[in-house]
C-alpha positions in Angstrom: 105.9 87.0 116.1 102.6 86.8 114.4 101.9 85.0 111.2 99.4 85.2 108.3 98.1 81.7 108.5 94.4 82.8 108.3 93.2 80.2 105.9 92.7 82.9 103.3 93.7 81.8 99.8 91.9 83.8 97.1 92.4 81.0 94.6 96.1 80.9 95.4 98.0 77.7 96.3 100.9 77.9 98.6 102.7 75.6 96.2 102.3 77.8 93.2 105.4 78.4 91.1 104.3 81.9 90.3 102.3 83.5 93.0 100.3 86.6 93.6 101.6 90.1 94.2 100.6 91.2 97.7 100.4 94.9 98.7 101.4 95.7 102.3 100.3 98.9 104.0 101.6 99.9 107.4 98.9 102.2 108.9 100.3 101.6 112.4 102.6 103.8 114.5 105.5 101.4 114.6 107.8 99.8 112.1 106.7 96.3 111.1 109.4 93.7 110.6 109.1 90.6 108.4 110.9 87.2 108.3 110.5 84.5 105.7 112.1 81.1 105.1 115.6 81.2 103.6 116.8 84.1 105.7 114.7 86.7 103.9 113.7 89.7 106.0 112.5 93.2 105.7 110.7 96.1 107.3 107.9 98.6 106.6 108.0 102.0 108.4 104.9 103.7 109.7 102.8 105.2 106.9 104.7 103.3 104.2 103.5 100.7 101.7 105.2 98.1 99.5 104.5 95.1 97.4 106.0 91.7 96.9 105.3 88.8 94.6 105.0 85.7 96.7 105.2 82.1 95.5 105.7 78.6 96.8 109.1 79.5 98.5 107.8 82.6 100.2 104.1 82.8 100.6 101.5 84.5 102.8 101.4 81.4 105.0 105.1 81.3 106.0 105.9 85.0 106.5 106.0 86.1 110.1 105.8 89.7 111.4 106.5 91.6 114.5 105.7 93.3 116.8 102.6 91.1 116.9 101.7 92.3 120.3 101.1 95.9 119.2 99.8 95.6 115.6 96.8 94.0 114.1 96.8 92.6 110.5 93.9 92.3 108.1 94.0 90.7 104.7 91.5 91.6 102.0 92.2 90.1 98.6 95.9 90.8 98.0 96.0 93.8 100.4 97.6 93.3 103.8 97.1 96.2 106.3 98.7 96.7 109.6 97.1 99.0 112.2 97.7 99.7 115.9 95.9 97.4 118.4 
């Protein structure tokens, strides 16, 4: 599984009580699956988008996604985009 540990912070601390709202866009041809600490999981179908407010418990640094071998991820501000490799 891939992760988002890119060193990107946009003034956000992974220890923030109230975090930022991130917007996820799946522009790939496959469903992207997410896992986060505490048993949280989800998915985003091809062509779909969603948003989630992240904080110190679930943040951009401790979310993993799959299939990392077939999708690329890019982060710009609070937008996270998935595309085919």
